[in-house]
ZARO-839013 format. One record per residue: residue number from 0; z, x, y of N, C-alpha, C in turn. Coordinates in nm, 3 decimals. Example, Ala and Ser with C-alpha at 12.3 -4.5 7.8 and 13.67 -1.06 7.14 Angstrom:
REM residues 2
NODE, num, nup, neast, nnorth, caup, caeast, canorth, cup, ceast, cnorth
NODE, 0, 0.780, 1.319, -0.569, 0.780, 1.230, -0.450, 0.780, 1.320, -0.330 .
NODE, 1, 0.708, 1.285, -0.225, 0.714, 1.367, -0.106, 0.787, 1.290, 0.003 .
This chain:
REM residues 90
NODE, num, nup, neast, nnorth, caup, caeast, canorth, cup, ceast, cnorth
NODE, 0, -2.948, 1.670, -0.946, -2.833, 1.751, -0.914, -2.880, 1.896, -0.903 .
NODE, 1, -2.834, 1.966, -0.799, -2.875, 2.104, -0.777, -2.816, 2.199, -0.880 .
NODE, 2, -2.859, 2.324, -0.872, -2.820, 2.425, -0.970, -2.669, 2.449, -0.975 .
NODE, 3, -2.601, 2.443, -0.860, -2.459, 2.478, -0.856, -2.367, 2.357, -0.837 .
NODE, 4, -2.422, 2.237, -0.842, -2.338, 2.119, -0.827, -2.266, 2.088, -0.958 .
NODE, 5, -2.144, 2.044, -0.946, -2.065, 2.008, -1.064, -2.078, 1.858, -1.085 .
NODE, 6, -2.105, 1.818, -1.207, -2.117, 1.676, -1.238, -1.984, 1.606, -1.215 .
NODE, 7, -1.987, 1.485, -1.159, -1.860, 1.413, -1.140, -1.796, 1.380, -1.274 .
NODE, 8, -1.665, 1.372, -1.273, -1.592, 1.335, -1.394, -1.626, 1.190, -1.429 .
NODE, 9, -1.615, 1.157, -1.556, -1.642, 1.021, -1.602, -1.516, 0.960, -1.661 .
NODE, 10, -1.508, 0.828, -1.652, -1.394, 0.755, -1.709, -1.447, 0.640, -1.792 .
NODE, 11, -1.373, 0.604, -1.894, -1.409, 0.491, -1.980, -1.358, 0.360, -1.919 .
NODE, 12, -1.438, 0.255, -1.931, -1.400, 0.121, -1.887, -1.376, 0.035, -2.009 .
NODE, 13, -1.276, -0.053, -2.001, -1.255, -0.149, -2.108, -1.192, -0.275, -2.051 .
NODE, 14, -1.208, -0.385, -2.123, -1.153, -0.513, -2.081, -1.016, -0.531, -2.144 .
NODE, 15, -0.923, -0.576, -2.060, -0.785, -0.595, -2.107, -0.727, -0.716, -2.037 .
NODE, 16, -0.688, -0.818, -2.114, -0.624, -0.939, -2.059, -0.706, -1.002, -1.946 .
NODE, 17, -0.834, -1.010, -1.964, -0.919, -1.075, -1.865, -0.956, -0.989, -1.746 .
NODE, 18, -0.904, -0.869, -1.737, -0.939, -0.778, -1.629, -1.007, -0.655, -1.684 .
NODE, 19, -1.054, -0.571, -1.598, -1.117, -0.447, -1.640, -1.023, -0.331, -1.611 .
NODE, 20, -1.010, -0.240, -1.705, -0.922, -0.124, -1.690, -1.005, 0.003, -1.695 .
NODE, 21, -0.953, 0.107, -1.634, -1.018, 0.237, -1.632, -0.926, 0.336, -1.700 .
NODE, 22, -0.977, 0.408, -1.797, -0.899, 0.514, -1.862, -0.934, 0.644, -1.792 .
NODE, 23, -0.842, 0.693, -1.710, -0.867, 0.814, -1.631, -0.858, 0.938, -1.719 .
NODE, 24, -0.949, 1.033, -1.698, -0.942, 1.157, -1.777, -0.824, 1.243, -1.733 .
NODE, 25, -0.791, 1.339, -1.817, -0.682, 1.432, -1.787, -0.709, 1.499, -1.653 .
NODE, 26, -0.606, 1.515, -1.574, -0.620, 1.576, -1.443, -0.637, 1.474, -1.331 .
NODE, 27, -0.658, 1.347, -1.366, -0.674, 1.242, -1.266, -0.560, 1.141, -1.270 .
NODE, 28, -0.458, 1.168, -1.347, -0.347, 1.074, -1.365, -0.267, 1.058, -1.237 .
NODE, 29, -0.212, 0.939, -1.219, -0.125, 0.908, -1.107, 0.018, 0.901, -1.158 .
NODE, 30, 0.114, 0.928, -1.070, 0.254, 0.905, -1.103, 0.284, 0.759, -1.074 .
NODE, 31, 0.380, 0.704, -1.143, 0.419, 0.566, -1.120, 0.341, 0.470, -1.207 .
NODE, 32, 0.359, 0.341, -1.181, 0.298, 0.237, -1.263, 0.187, 0.161, -1.191 .
NODE, 33, 0.171, 0.182, -1.060, 0.070, 0.110, -0.984, 0.002, 0.204, -0.884 .
NODE, 34, -0.119, 0.166, -0.843, -0.193, 0.237, -0.739, -0.246, 0.136, -0.639 .
NODE, 35, -0.276, 0.183, -0.519, -0.344, 0.099, -0.420, -0.493, 0.100, -0.452 .
NODE, 36, -0.559, -0.010, -0.428, -0.698, -0.028, -0.466, -0.775, -0.084, -0.348 .
NODE, 37, -0.893, -0.025, -0.317, -0.977, -0.078, -0.209, -1.123, -0.045, -0.237 .
NODE, 38, -1.211, -0.120, -0.174, -1.355, -0.094, -0.186, -1.404, -0.023, -0.061 .
NODE, 39, -1.498, 0.068, -0.082, -1.565, 0.136, 0.029, -1.712, 0.144, -0.010 .
NODE, 40, -1.792, 0.050, 0.042, -1.931, 0.040, -0.002, -1.934, 0.000, -0.148 .
NODE, 41, -2.007, 0.075, -0.230, -2.013, 0.049, -0.374, -1.899, 0.116, -0.450 .
NODE, 42, -1.822, 0.199, -0.382, -1.715, 0.274, -0.448, -1.585, 0.193, -0.452 .
NODE, 43, -1.510, 0.214, -0.556, -1.374, 0.159, -0.567, -1.280, 0.278, -0.558 .
NODE, 44, -1.190, 0.276, -0.461, -1.100, 0.388, -0.434, -0.961, 0.354, -0.487 .
NODE, 45, -0.906, 0.443, -0.569, -0.768, 0.431, -0.617, -0.685, 0.534, -0.542 .
NODE, 46, -0.572, 0.492, -0.487, -0.485, 0.584, -0.413, -0.341, 0.562, -0.456 .
NODE, 47, -0.260, 0.669, -0.455, -0.119, 0.650, -0.489, -0.051, 0.561, -0.385 .
NODE, 48, 0.041, 0.481, -0.431, 0.120, 0.398, -0.340, 0.222, 0.486, -0.269 .
NODE, 49, 0.257, 0.451, -0.146, 0.361, 0.528, -0.077, 0.491, 0.523, -0.157 .
NODE, 50, 0.562, 0.632, -0.155, 0.690, 0.640, -0.226, 0.792, 0.556, -0.151 .
NODE, 51, 0.858, 0.468, -0.224, 0.962, 0.385, -0.163, 1.089, 0.469, -0.146 .
NODE, 52, 1.157, 0.454, -0.034, 1.281, 0.530, -0.015, 1.387, 0.484, -0.114 .
NODE, 53, 1.475, 0.575, -0.154, 1.581, 0.536, -0.247, 1.672, 0.431, -0.183 .
NODE, 54, 1.717, 0.336, -0.265, 1.802, 0.227, -0.215, 1.948, 0.243, -0.252 .
NODE, 55, 1.974, 0.320, -0.356, 2.113, 0.336, -0.400, 2.146, 0.485, -0.404 .
NODE, 56, 2.274, 0.514, -0.413, 2.317, 0.653, -0.424, 2.259, 0.718, -0.549 .
NODE, 57, 2.254, 0.643, -0.660, 2.199, 0.696, -0.785, 2.051, 0.732, -0.770 .
NODE, 58, 1.974, 0.645, -0.700, 1.832, 0.675, -0.677, 1.817, 0.798, -0.588 .
NODE, 59, 1.903, 0.811, -0.488, 1.898, 0.926, -0.398, 1.929, 1.055, -0.475 .
NODE, 60, 2.032, 1.052, -0.558, 2.067, 1.170, -0.637, 1.957, 1.204, -0.736 .
NODE, 61, 1.892, 1.103, -0.795, 1.780, 1.127, -0.887, 1.663, 1.190, -0.813 .
NODE, 62, 1.637, 1.146, -0.689, 1.529, 1.203, -0.610, 1.556, 1.351, -0.582 .
NODE, 63, 1.678, 1.385, -0.541, 1.712, 1.524, -0.514, 1.707, 1.608, -0.641 .
NODE, 64, 1.746, 1.551, -0.753, 1.739, 1.624, -0.881, 1.594, 1.657, -0.916 .
NODE, 65, 1.502, 1.561, -0.892, 1.359, 1.587, -0.917, 1.307, 1.698, -0.826 .
NODE, 66, 1.346, 1.693, -0.698, 1.302, 1.797, -0.604, 1.354, 1.933, -0.648 .
NODE, 67, 1.481, 1.941, -0.685, 1.539, 2.067, -0.732, 1.471, 2.116, -0.859 .
NODE, 68, 1.439, 2.024, -0.951, 1.375, 2.062, -1.077, 1.235, 2.119, -1.054 .
NODE, 69, 1.170, 2.074, -0.946, 1.035, 2.122, -0.915, 1.038, 2.248, -0.829 .
NODE, 70, 1.154, 2.304, -0.806, 1.162, 2.427, -0.728, 1.209, 2.406, -0.586 .
NODE, 71, 1.253, 2.288, -0.552, 1.304, 2.262, -0.419, 1.193, 2.223, -0.322 .
NODE, 72, 1.234, 2.181, -0.206, 1.138, 2.143, -0.103, 1.072, 2.268, -0.047 .
NODE, 73, 0.945, 2.258, -0.017, 0.869, 2.372, 0.032, 0.848, 2.357, 0.182 .
NODE, 74, 0.949, 2.394, 0.259, 0.939, 2.386, 0.403, 0.900, 2.523, 0.457 .
NODE, 75, 0.803, 2.529, 0.549, 0.764, 2.659, 0.605, 0.876, 2.715, 0.694 .
NODE, 76, 0.883, 2.848, 0.702, 0.980, 2.912, 0.789, 0.942, 2.883, 0.934 .
NODE, 77, 1.044, 2.867, 1.018, 1.020, 2.842, 1.160, 1.068, 2.961, 1.240 .
NODE, 78, 0.998, 2.991, 1.347, 1.041, 3.094, 1.440, 1.119, 3.023, 1.550 .
NODE, 79, 1.249, 3.011, 1.529, 1.334, 2.935, 1.619, 1.380, 3.024, 1.734 .
NODE, 80, 1.352, 2.986, 1.859, 1.401, 3.067, 1.972, 1.553, 3.058, 1.980 .
NODE, 81, 1.617, 3.158, 2.042, 1.763, 3.154, 2.053, 1.808, 3.039, 2.143 .
NODE, 82, 1.932, 2.996, 2.122, 1.988, 2.889, 2.205, 1.996, 2.936, 2.350 .
NODE, 83, 1.970, 2.844, 2.441, 1.977, 2.878, 2.582, 2.122, 2.872, 2.629 .
NODE, 84, 2.158, 2.969, 2.713, 2.291, 2.967, 2.774, 2.287, 2.871, 2.892 .
NODE, 85, 2.381, 2.781, 2.899, 2.387, 2.685, 3.010, 2.522, 2.699, 3.079 .
NODE, 86, 2.520, 2.691, 3.209, 2.643, 2.700, 3.287, 2.665, 2.566, 3.355 .
NODE, 87, 2.763, 2.492, 3.306, 2.795, 2.363, 3.364, 2.919, 2.379, 3.450 .
NODE, 88, 2.907, 2.348, 3.576, 3.022, 2.355, 3.667, 3.084, 2.216, 3.679 .
NODE, 89, 3.165, 2.182, 3.584, 3.227, 2.050, 3.584, 3.361, 2.059, 3.639 .
C-alpha cells in the first residue's frame, strides 16, 4: 500500500443458523432489514434494495413525515421560462 492510501475497512464474519453473517462497522450500515447481494469476480457486493412505494395512506403519510423530519426534499431550483402567449382563433 502506498504512502497516502487508506486501508480498507474491515468487518467481522461469524456463522449464524448455518449461514455466514457480516458485522458491518459503523458508517457502513444499511437502512431496512435486507440488502441485494451479488458477486463480481472475487468480491461480494451488498447494495440497498430499491425502496418500495407506499401502499396505504398511512404508509404515504409516514413517508412524507420522514422526508419533512430530514429537512424536506432537496430539489434544485429551476430557471423556468415564462409561459408562451398563444392566440387560438376558434
